[in-house]
Phi, psi and omega in degrees: 000318181293324178297322179295319179295318179296316180298315180293322177297319178294321179296318179294316181296314179293325175296320178295319177298318180296314180297321177299318180292321179294317179294323176297319178298323183283324191243345183255122182295335183267011180295144187232212187293322182299312179296320179295321179294317179295317180295316180292322179295318178294322178294320178296322177295331180291344179274352180294140179279075184287350179275357181281153177234158176300150183303327181294336181257352184284138179287127177080009180289143180260128178291163184296327178293320178287328180298313180295321179296321178299312183289326175299315180295321179297319179292324177296315179297320181296317181290333182271357180084003180284319178053172178240003177076011183253002181285170180295133178081000181280139178285141180298135177081359179253136179166000000 
């Protein structure tokens, strides 16, 4: 419980610092490199895929052993002419 409070408090504090730097860049003529660095860094952090989970916890994730088996089987089907009908120009339901 305490860890959650600390994380949220840090997120709020860093968010406030980021907003202050963005507002200074927008409205204060003397804003400089520090404010720009903070604003760009915060924007870059917003691009991180924080909604991702490790493959071991993801629902429906295929392990590396199954992944290789899948592609081996796909190459065998392709070489044998069986195909799966999903290639470019393939007619639906034919394969």
